[in-house]
C-alpha positions in Angstrom: 60.0 -1.8 -36.3 56.8 -1.2 -34.3 57.1 -1.0 -30.5 56.1 -4.0 -28.5 52.7 -3.5 -26.8 52.5 -4.4 -23.1 50.0 -4.9 -20.3 51.4 -4.4 -16.9 49.6 -6.0 -13.9 50.7 -5.5 -10.3 48.6 -4.7 -7.2 51.3 -2.4 -5.8 50.6 1.0 -7.5 54.2 2.4 -7.0 55.7 -0.8 -8.3 53.4 -0.7 -11.4 54.0 2.9 -12.1 57.7 2.5 -11.8 57.7 -0.5 -14.1 55.6 1.4 -16.7 58.1 4.3 -16.6 61.2 2.1 -17.0 59.4 0.0 -19.8 58.3 3.2 -21.7 61.9 4.6 -21.4 63.1 1.3 -22.9 60.9 1.7 -25.9 58.0 -0.5 -25.1 54.4 0.8 -25.4 52.3 0.1 -22.3 48.8 -0.1 -23.4 47.2 -0.6 -20.0 47.8 -1.1 -16.4 45.9 -3.4 -14.0 45.8 -3.6 -10.2 44.4 -7.2 -10.0 44.2 -10.3 -12.1 40.5 -9.7 -13.1 41.3 -6.3 -14.6 44.3 -7.8 -16.3 42.2 -10.4 -17.9 39.5 -8.0 -19.0 41.9 -5.4 -20.4 44.0 -8.1 -22.1 40.8 -9.4 -23.8 39.8 -5.9 -24.9 43.3 -4.5 -26.0 45.2 -7.8 -27.1 48.7 -6.6 -26.1 51.8 -8.4 -27.5 52.9 -9.4 -23.8 51.4 -9.3 -20.5 53.7 -8.8 -17.5 51.8 -10.2 -14.5 52.5 -10.0 -10.7 51.8 -13.5 -9.1 50.1 -12.4 -5.8 47.2 -10.1 -6.5 43.8 -9.5 -5.1 40.4 -10.5 -6.7 42.1 -12.9 -9.1 45.8 -14.0 -8.6 48.4 -14.1 -11.3 48.2 -17.9 -11.7 44.4 -17.9 -12.3 44.6 -14.9 -14.6 47.3 -16.7 -16.7 45.2 -19.8 -17.0 42.3 -17.8 -18.3 44.3 -15.8 -20.6 45.9 -18.9 -22.1 42.3 -20.3 -22.8 41.0 -17.2 -24.5 44.3 -15.7 -26.0 46.8 -18.4 -26.4 49.1 -16.3 -28.7 49.6 -13.6 -26.0 52.5 -14.6 -23.8 52.3 -14.0 -20.0 55.5 -13.3 -18.1 55.2 -13.6 -14.4 57.2 -11.1 -12.4 57.1 -12.2 -8.8 58.5 -11.3 -5.4 58.7 -15.0 -4.5 61.9 -16.8 -5.5 60.4 -20.3 -5.5 60.8 -23.2 -7.8 57.5 -24.5 -6.7 55.7 -21.4 -7.7 57.7 -21.1 -11.0 56.5 -24.6 -11.8 52.9 -23.7 -11.0 53.2 -20.6 -13.1 54.7 -22.5 -16.1 51.9 -25.2 -15.7 49.4 -22.4 -15.7 50.8 -21.4 -19.2 53.2 -18.5 -18.3 56.0 -18.0 -20.9 58.4 -17.1 -18.1 58.8 -16.7 -14.4 61.0 -13.8 -13.4 61.9 -12.8 -9.8 61.5 -9.2 -8.9 65.2 -9.2 -7.9 66.3 -9.6 -11.5 68.1 -7.1 -13.5 66.5 -4.7 -15.7 68.4 -6.1 -18.6 67.0 -9.6 -17.9 63.4 -8.2 -17.6 63.7 -6.4 -20.9 65.2 -9.3 -22.7 62.4 -11.7 -21.4 59.7 -9.2 -22.6 61.3 -8.7 -26.0 61.9 -12.4 -26.6 58.6 -13.1 -28.3 59.3 -10.5 -31.0 62.6 -12.1 -31.7 61.2 -15.7 -31.6 60.0 -17.3 -34.8 57.0 -18.7 -33.1 56.1 -15.4 -31.4 55.6 -16.9 -27.9 58.4 -19.1 -26.9 61.2 -17.9 -24.6 64.8 -18.9 -24.6 66.0 -21.8 -22.4 66.4 -21.2 -18.7 68.9 -18.8 -17.5 70.0 -19.3 -13.9 72.9 -18.6 -11.7 73.9 -20.6 -8.7 72.6 -18.0 -6.4 69.1 -18.4 -7.9 68.5 -21.3 -5.4 69.1 -19.1 -2.3 66.2 -17.2 -0.9 66.6 -13.6 -1.2 69.1 -13.7 -4.1 69.1 -11.0 -6.6 69.2 -13.3 -9.6 66.5 -13.8 -12.0 65.1 -17.0 -13.3 63.7 -17.3 -16.9 61.9 -20.4 -18.0 60.3 -21.5 -21.3 56.7 -22.4 -21.4 56.3 -26.1 -21.4 
């Protein structure tokens, strides 16, 4: 089975590099990294990865706007938002923008890997499984991870 090709977009270089290292060790192929939403859109259009892992808050072009643009030009490439904000309002905005999932940066590695791998296991290629939430998800600062289907 071929490795899933990812683009990782996060404005914090140390976070981005750590994510890339972990994802490559887990068997994913990271085809590009972006430090802002505009670069993420440009690189995704050029390289057409299987999945984009996108931070929500980035300079030049934020993750929400970048997701909207990507959904218009590459609707078959799922965007998974990985955010430091545990906010149902932001999660709803991300899903409305076309994100396949919204994950909180406090999620476990297992949850992140499962969300990224879901498109390969899905018959449609883009839909993620139903929401997975714990009761602590609603508390700010929890270390749980929300995962939601694109609507």
